[in-house]
C-alpha positions, 0 to 999 in steps of 0.5 A: 500499500506504500510508494518511494523512490530513491534520487541519487545526485552525482558529482561533477567532481569529488566522490560524495553521492547524495541520495533522497528518498522519499515515501508515502507510507501507508504501511501498519507495524512495518519497519522501513530501512534502507539497506546498502550492502558493500564488499567490506568484510570483514569491516569494523562498523563504526558511528558517531555518538556525543562527542566521540566514536563508538564501535558496534557489533555486526550482529543484526540488531538494532544500534543507536546513533548520531550523525555518521555511521559507516563500515571500515575495512582496515586490512583493505584501507577502504572505508564507506561512511554515510552521513543522514539527517535525522535517522538514529537507527542503523543496523549492521550484517555481514557487510551490509548497513541498514538505516532505519526509516520508519516504524509504524507501529500503533500509538501506543501499544503496552502489555498490562498483565494479561490484557491483550497488548492491542485492544481491538475495540476501538480505533488505534492510530499509527506513527510514521504514516504519510509522506516522509523525506530522508536525505544522506550523504554517502562517500567512500575512499581510504579508512584514515582519510575517512575517519578525518573529514567524516565529522567535519563533513557531517556539521556541514552536510546537517547545519546549512548555512542561514540565508539571511537578507542583506542592504551592504552600504557599498563601503566595502566596495574594491576591497577584499572580503575575508573567506572565513572567520575561524580556521582549523587547519587539521580536518579532525580537529572540528570547531563545534561552537563559537559563541560569545562569552560572559564579558561583552568582549570575549569570544569562546571557540570550542573544539572536539577532536573526532578521530580518537587520536592525539593531534596538534592543530593550529586555530586562527582568526584572520580578521583580527590576525590571532591564532593559536597552537593546540594539542587536542587528546583523543576525543578532547573538548577544548575551549579557545578564548578570543578577545574581540580586539584579537589580541589573545587566543588562548585555552581556557576552561570550558566555560571561559575561566 
């Protein structure tokens, strides 16, 4: 009773493949998954968790994850990663990733003593009915390269920039505009937050090491001519404090102390 299509967006350059799955779902008591079979066997099943990465068993059981999941074959040096937009369930089995899309269970079934799970004398609404659209970004390549870039790619895919109407004064015409605000020269060290500090004339930059390996990175703010060298321990979260005049950019406590 349902229909679906899968649309693939092939890049002119690079290896990222965007996938759109559009579903008109009318099933009852059914589980819909997007199955991605691969030739990566045996392979480690990795998925993002809160400020970290977790390795999962390839046993076909449902796992919870965050922005990305992937299969990594260290012996062959190859990996396949998938970034999602709001799909937080997956299972791995025999080189296959199956990402959960819809779970049309009845709302709400609950066992109470010897009463039937679903009462039969009334209308019961089912969840996840109707039209849904899912988006994914798939990429394959070297294991090390995928681990270094995947978290940053997931941030860019999930957190698209906001469009804001602007009416420039024209005073900057003919002047070279800065290409960015903050630069981090290591792709595996992710700028996870940039916000105003407790004091009016300071800002906090929060960094996260995403590979589980110790790394060194240079953080710079070109418009203020400020920079700072940092050493990141595995999965470390570190905060830098930037003065509004750019004279200081230094490590501090997580709340800016």
